[in-house]
N, C-alpha and C positions, 0 to 999 in steps of 0.2 A: 262895752269893752270886751273884745274877744281875746283870749290869751292862748298861746301855743301850748301844745300838750306837755312838753318838758316843764314849762313854768307852772302849769296846772298841777302836775304831780309833785313838783318841788314844794309848792304851797300846801298841797294836801298832806305831804309828809309831816308838816308841822302842826297838824290838827290835834295830835295827841300830846303836844308839848314841845319845848325847845329841843333842838338838835344842832350838832355841829355839822360842818359841810359834808364830811365823808358819810356820816349817818343819814343825811338828807339824800345823798346819792343812792345809798343802799335801800332806803325806805321807798323812794320814788320808783326804783326798779321793782321792788316787791309789789307795791300798789298797782303798778301798770302791767303786772304779770310778765315782766322782762322787756316790754316794748320800749320803755324809756331808759336809756343808758347814757348818762352824762359824764363827760370828761370833767376833771376837777376845774380846769381853766374856764370851761363853759359855765359850770355851776357858779363859780365865784363871781364871774362877770354878771350873771343873772341876779345873784344875791345883792351885789352892789346896786344894780339897777332897781330891783324891787325895794330895797331899803331907801333909795333916793325917792322913789314913788310913794313911800309911806305905807307899803303893804306888809313889811316886816321890819324888825329892828334887832340889833345885837343886844342880847339880854345879859350876857356875861362873857368873860374871856379868861382863859387860864393858859399857862405855859405847860406843854407836854413835850418831852424830849427836845427842849430848846425852841419849840415852835409855838406860836400863839394859836390857840384853838378858840374860835368864837362860837357861841351858841346863839342861834337865831330863833325868834318867835314871831308869830303872826300879830299884826296890829288889828284893831277893830275893823279898819278899812280893808285890810288883807282878807279877813274872814268874809266881809261883805262881798268883795270882788270874787273870791273863791266860790261862795254860794251862788252868786249871780251867774257865774260861768257854768256851774253844775246845772242850774235850772235851765239855762239857755241850751245846753247840750241835751238835757232830758226832753225839752220841748221839741228840739230838732229830731230826736229819735222817735218821738210819738208820731211824727208825720208819717213814718213808715210802719212802726209797730202797731199803731192803733187803727190802721186801715187795711181792709182786705185787698189782696192782690188778685186782680181778675186774670184768669188764664187766657182770655181772648187777646190775641196779639202778642202774647209772651212767647218768645222763641225758646224752645227747649234744646239743650245741647244734643248733638248727634251721638 
């Protein structure tokens, strides 16, 4: 199962413990060095989907300024999927990083 980068970082954001939606957005942005920037609507749609798939669940809910704030946490299956994706990406990276690049036939910029 390959997952998209925003989903990967949203799940990774929960590795240190439960977070609410806005905190997931901010943590995913930090973990990705600013590459992943999710709109709230996009995140909540992803959280609903990931919850339906059994990768995360709502752990608690509180009302803040009249709005429900849900805290999400990874399930065991979510941890397994996240680790499998990290291993898949690491293996794909090793195809390039662990092999010498031969200069023969490589075109250098002018």
